[in-house]
N, C-alpha and C positions, 0 to 999 in steps of 0.2 A: 848841258848838263850831264854828268858822271850816270853810266848807265846803271849802276849800285846804288844813286838816290832816286834814278825812276825809278826800279823796283821796291826800293822801302822795306826790303829787310823780306817781300814776298819768294823767296826761292821757286817755291813751286808752281806751275802752272797750268793749268787744264788746257790739252790742245786740242781742236776741233775736228780733227780729220774724221773721227768717226761720226760726229754729226750730219757729215756728208756721205755716211754713206759708203764711203770708199770702196772700204770692202765687202761688207755685207748689207742687209738691210736694218735698219734700229729704225726701230717707232720711232714716234714723237713724245711717247709715256715715259722710255726709255731714256730716251734725249735727256729731256726736262728732269725726269729723278737721280741721271747721273751729274747736271749741272748744281740741281738742289742739294746732291748730297756733296758735291767736293763745298759748294758755299758754306754749308754747314760746319763740315770740318775744320772749315778755313783760310781755303784757298782763295787768294786773293789779284789772283792773275792770270787772266783766260787769252788765248791766243786762237785767232780766225782766218779766215781770208776767204774772197769771192770763189777762190778755187776751189774747196773742200763741197764740193756737190755743188755746185754753180750755185751758187746764193741759201743751200741750204744750211749748211753750218752755221752762217753770221744769223737767219731768220730764228733760227732755233735759239741759240745762246743769246740773242738781243731779247727773245722773248720772258726769259729771266732776268737778263741785267738791269734791263729799261726800268725795272722795279725797285732797282736800289740806288742808293746814295752813290754818286758818279765819280763824289772822291774818295769811295772807300775800297777801289778795286782796277788796276794798271790793267788795260787796253790795246792788243794789237793786234791787227790786220795788215791785210795786204796789196801790193799794186800791181799793175804791169800787164792784166787781164780783165778786158769789159766785158759786161754781161748786157745781153740783149733782148728781151721777150720777143718769143717766136713760137706761132704753133707748130713749124718746121722746123723745130729748134735740135741741136747735133748735142744734146744732154746726155747721150748716154754712152757716145761712143765715148765719152771719159770715163762716165760712173753710173756703171746700165740700172744700178737701186735706186738711184736719183730721179724724184718726182719733179725735178725743176726745169721750166717750160722756157728754159733761157740758151741762146746762142756765146758764145764764145772766139773773143777776138783779142789778140794781143795789139798793149799801145805802152809804149816806156816812155812815149812826149810828155814834156810838162804838161802840155791838155788831157791828158788822158791819164797822168796821176791824180788830178783836181777831180775830175768826175770823177775816178774809182772810188776817193775817199766820200766822194759827197754819195755816192750810192751805195757806200759799206753803211753810213751814218745811218742810212734809211732802212737800209735792210734792219741794221743791230735796235734801231729805235733810240740811241742814245746823238747826246752833241758833240763828242769829240776824241778819237782817237788819242792814245798815248806816245807808243809806238807805229813805224808806216816799216815794213819792210820791201824791199822790190825783189818779186817772187820770181823764183828760177829761171834767172837770166844766167845761163851756167850749160856748159856742156853735155851732162846728163838729159837736158827735156828736148826729146826727142817731137816734139810740138812745134817748137820758136817757128816760126816762118821764116827765117833764113838762120846764117852760123851765130852761135851766140857772140861770137865778136862783132858781129855787125851790129846786134840788138845792144849790147855793150853799149858801144859808141852810142848810138841813140838815147840811149839812158843817161851817157855819159853828157851829153845836150842840156837834156828835159830833161827824165826824171830827178836825176842827182842835186843840179841847183835849185828844182822846182823844193823840194825838199829839205835841201838846207836852208833856204826862204822861210818857206815854215815853220822847221825848228825856232830861227832867227827869230822871229816874230813870237815864239810862243803859243802858234797852233798846237803842235805838235811837242813831243820832248826828245825823242829822240828817232834813228832814222838808219836804214842798212838793209843790206841785201838778205833775203832768206833763199838761200840753196843748200845744195846734196854736196857740192863738191868744191876746194878750195881753192882752186886759182880764179873764180871773180872775186871773192874776197881780196886776196892779194891784190891782185891788178884793181879793184877799191880802190885799198888803200894808199895805191899810188894818184890815185887822180881826185878826191874827194874827204870831205873831213866826217864822212860817216863816225856816229858814237858807239852804234850796238850791231850785230847784225845776228842772226837767227840761223847756228851751226850745224843741220841737220843730219845725221848719220854719221858722221864725221868724227865723233870723239864719243867712244865706246870700246868698253871690254874688250870688242870682237876686233875695233881697227880707230886708231888712235895716232898712230906713229907722223902721222905727213902734217896733223893737226897740232899733236905737241911738240914737232921742231921746227916746221915752216911759220906756221899762220900763227901760232900766241906771242913766239918772241917779238915778230913784229908788230902784232895789237899793240900788245905792253908799250913799244916805242911810239906808236901812235894816239896808246891813251883809247882803244877799242873794247869795247866789253861783248860778252857771248850769251845770249839766248842758245844753251845746248838744249838740240831734237833729237827725236829720237835714238835716247841714250840706249833701248830695248832693241834696234834693229828692226824697228816694226813689228814689235813681240817677240821677235828670233829667239831671244835669249829665256824668255819666260816660257818659251816653251810651241810657238807658233809654227807652223809649217809655213812660212811667209817671211822672206826675207828681203828688207829693206824698201820698201813698197813695188815688191814684185809680184806681179799680178799672175793672170792664168799660165800654166808652164812658165813660169822663171823658174829655170835651174839654179838651187841653193849652192853654192859654190861646195866644194868638199873639202876644204880646209877652215871654210867657218864652221860647217858641223862637226869637224872635227875636233876645231877649238874650244870650242862650245860643248862638247864631254871631255875635255880636258878641265874647265873650269868647273863643269857640275860637278866632278870626281872630288876637288878640293872641298869646295863649296858643302857638300855631304859630311864630307871628314870632319868640318868645322859648326857641321851643322846650321851654317847660314843660308839663307834666302840668296839664291842667285839672283835672283831681280832687287833684290834691297842693292848687293853690292853692284850693279850693273848702277841703280840711279844713284846712291852715294858717290861711285868711283866719278860719272860724266859731270858732277857737281862740286867735286873737291876744285881745280884748277882756281886759282886766282883770278883768270879774266872769265870766271862763269856768273854773272849776273844772277841769272834763273836758269831753271830747267823745266821744259816743258814737254808732259806727256802726254799722249791719245790713252783715253779709256772709253771704254765700248759702254759700259753698264756701273750702277753705282758701285758694286762689290773691288770694280779693279781701279777705282779712285780712289778709296779708303787706304785697301792693300798698299796701293802707291806712295798714296801719303804718308800713310805708317810706318813703312821703308826707310824714310827722311831721317826718321827720329829713331832707328834700331839700331847700337850700340853693335858694332864688328869690329873682333878682337884683332890689336896689330899685328899677331901673327900668319892671320886669316894672309891680309894685303904682302907677310914678306911668302911666306908659300908661294902666293902669284909672283913673286918678284923671282925668286930662284929657280920656279919652271918658266921660265921666260915670255909669260901670259900679259906679265906689264910692262911695260918701257919699266928702266930704273929709275929714270927723274921722270915718270911720270909722281905728280901729286897723289896722295890717298887721303882720307881722315883723319883726322886726330882723336 
């Protein structure tokens, strides 16, 4: 199934990162209010992962979604990380704000994939996932149990054929990688027939050249499409003092700060909200099947959802091009 058919005209997705308390404490009440606001606004795509709060995000999202008609929304989660409940758990090593009772263990084997999907379905309280992403199998992941190439080989022999079989049998509709760097996606397209990948923090106003010129052309040849994630670079574009999931003491690159200021200046001149421009830019490529955005409260989800329907004049994008802030061949909203 083509990825555009999977998402069925649902280009905006609510991401589960904030519901796992990754950056700050989010109460159950605030999490549920955000999910409810998204649903009432018309959002019908939801993305989560066992990784987000080590089970917390899936449980919170499932509390709402299991009450809805399953055919009305698209749901994706991830595999590659298994959770085991333990009193002496290591959850706070990864997420200091999560109350999760779980330990984490990496497993990219076929058996690991099957167990991960079953566990996710139980935490979510639903009977099926639409899309499964093999998570964080990437050179930027410092917690992998070995070099990423070795873990990729395990997945090539285990996770990839297992997911391909599940898709062929109709158990899931799509699968691919969910990663923060292009190398694994390029490698995946050489060895497997995945049809949709989660392209995180790789196609934004701050940084999009590699995805545009290296990943997208090959994806078109292979019939692959993408869910674009972190189009705001983990909130950086919209003003956060955080960049690309950087945690405590992470130094934001000076060039990123400088580019944001230049982007802000042009946006202000045209009376355009930079967040709105960033979201529309990341959803513009023909290979972008959906956009997934993390929102910590209901105000953010409503603002982000509204941004995709806001008109931006073509002169705005022309100024971005002339100032060298976006690639000359980067697609923009028409």
